[in-house]
N, C-alpha and C positions, 0 to 999 in steps of 0.2 A: 413517300406519301405526302401530299399537300392537302391541307384542309381547305374547305371553301371559305369565302369571305363570310364574316359574321352576318347574321340576319338573312342569308340566302336560304331558300327552301332546302331542308334536309341537312343544313350545316350543323356540325357538332357544337356543343357548348364548350367554349374555350375561355382561358384567361391568359394574361401576359405576365411575365416575371415580375413586373412592378405593380401589379394589382394588389390590393389590400386583402387581408384575411376576411374582412367584412364583405368585400366583393365576392370572394370565393364562396363564403358561406351562403350568401344570398342566392348565388347562381345554383348551388347544390340544392338549396331548399326550393327555389322557384321551379326548377326543372325536375325535382324529385329524383336526383341522380346521386350516385355514390362515388363517382370518379369524374375528373375533369381534366382535359388536355391543357398543357401549358404550351403556348405557341410563341414563335418569334415575330418580328415585324412583318415577315413575309407569310405569316400564318402557317409556317411549317412546325410540326410538333417537335418540341424539345424535351418534353417530360409529361408526367401525369401525376396528379395529386388525388389521393383517395380520402374518403371520410375517416378511415382508420388512421391515416397520416396526421390529419388535423387533430383527432382525439388524442393521439400519442403526444403531439406537441403540447396541447393544453394540459394534459395530465402531468407531463414532465415539468412544465412551467409552474404549475400549481404546487407540485412537490418541492421544487426549488425555493419558491416563495415561502412555503410552510417551514422549510428547514432554516431559512434566513430569519424568519420571525421567531422561531424557537431559540435560535442563537442569541437574538437580541434580548429575549426575555431572560434567558439564562445569564447573560452578561449584566443585565439590569439588576438581577437578584444577587449577584456576587458582591461581597462586601468591598472589594477593591476596585469596583468598576469606576471608570472615569469616562465621562462623555463630553 
């Protein structure tokens, strides 16, 4: 399966592997879609990203940051802390 060039009538909404998360989110929002194809330079599909994938990434990232912040707070409250 080869997708059509972007902007051609009926072309699916696509992103490339180097596109940013902001670009992905903007396309999902603008086109009111939940999945988007990832294509290579020849516009052949190489993957798909879903809104669920993005939410999972953000939740995991926030959880990791929260754990790091809690560790810093615990370390700062420890009497033998050295920074």
